[in-house]
Residue, then its C-alpha position, 0 to 999 in steps of 0.5 A: m341406447p334408449v329403449e325407444t331407439a332400440a325398438f325403432t331399430a328392431v322394427v326397421a330391421l324387421l321391415i327390411t328383412a320382410a321386404a327382402s323376402q318379398t323381392p319379386p323373382t327375376a327368373y324361373s327356378n328348378h327345385t330338386v325335391g328333397g335336395p341331395a336326398g332325392w325322392f326315395f323311400n327306404s323299404t327296409e327301415n320303412i322311412s322316407a329319405t328325408n323330411y319332405s315337408s321341411w324341405a318344401a318349407s325352405q323353398t319359394f315356389n312360383l308359377g312356371d317353376f319346375l319340381i325335379f324328382r330324382t328317383n327310381s321306379n320304386q316310388t311314384v309321383i302324384q300331384t293333386y290339388n285336392l286335399t282329400t286325395f292328398q290326405s287319403c294317400s291314394f288317387d284311386d277315387a281322384s278326378d282327372n281334373d285335379t290329380v295327375q300321376y307322373n309315374g306308377g305301375d312300373t314292374d321294372f323296379n330300381k330303374p332310375l328316373i328323373i321326373q319334371v313337374p311344371l307348376t302351372i296353378k297358383g295356390s296349394n299343390y300337393f305331392f305324394s307317392d302312393a307306392n306300397d299301397g299308400v305306405q310310402c305316403q303315410e310314412g313321409m313321402a308327401f308334402e304340400i307347397q304354396v305356388n305364388t304368381g311370380l313372373g306368371l306362366p311362360p308362353s311355353l306353359n300358357q298354351p290354349p287348349p286344343p280345339p274340339y275334335a271334329t269328325p272328318p267327312d266320309s271319303n266316299s261322299v262326293q262333295m258337289p260344287p255349287l252349280m254356277i249359272p251364267q248371268t246375262k245382263d238385262n239391257g232392255s233388249s229381248k234375248t234371242i232363241a239362239n242365245s237361250r238354246r246356247d245357255f241351256f246346252f252349256i248348263a247341260v254339259m256342266v251337269l253331265m261333267l259333274l255327274c261323271 
């Protein structure tokens, strides 16, 4: 086979492979973190159950997907969009706007847990366990993923924020309805004294009823 033909064939194969890898998703996916190994740390050997960075590199993540952490209460799940927080293996100084703790501080150890984390923000997402004063994170319980647009967020995850809280009115305060004064149509004739007295009496009765 001529060199030019072989080179052309190789380029075509490469383009086909690249196009196949960029095929848009047709559904949302659940990703079990760590695969069969789950999200665990061996405190005896001071090592994570698997290489979570390698696992993450083998996956494709999109908005609306879920990460499923099959773990127990000996580990924590921290999600952050802040690289500094991720690198520090601690969320003590993290902002509430960019870091979420899904599990931590449980005194009941070895309790089985399944933690579902939705992917709602495109770009870099960081995950780690800060248990054992950050030792778990330092020894491999940490990984980064890149979240693509995919199908976009489903309606269930794309809800507007709730309206701001408004203080309800004091129950002791009386909400007085507006006083409705009957209107008379002016047809050019003079209003009689009797009609004026009747209207005045009607208004006085309404005021008394409102004050009772």
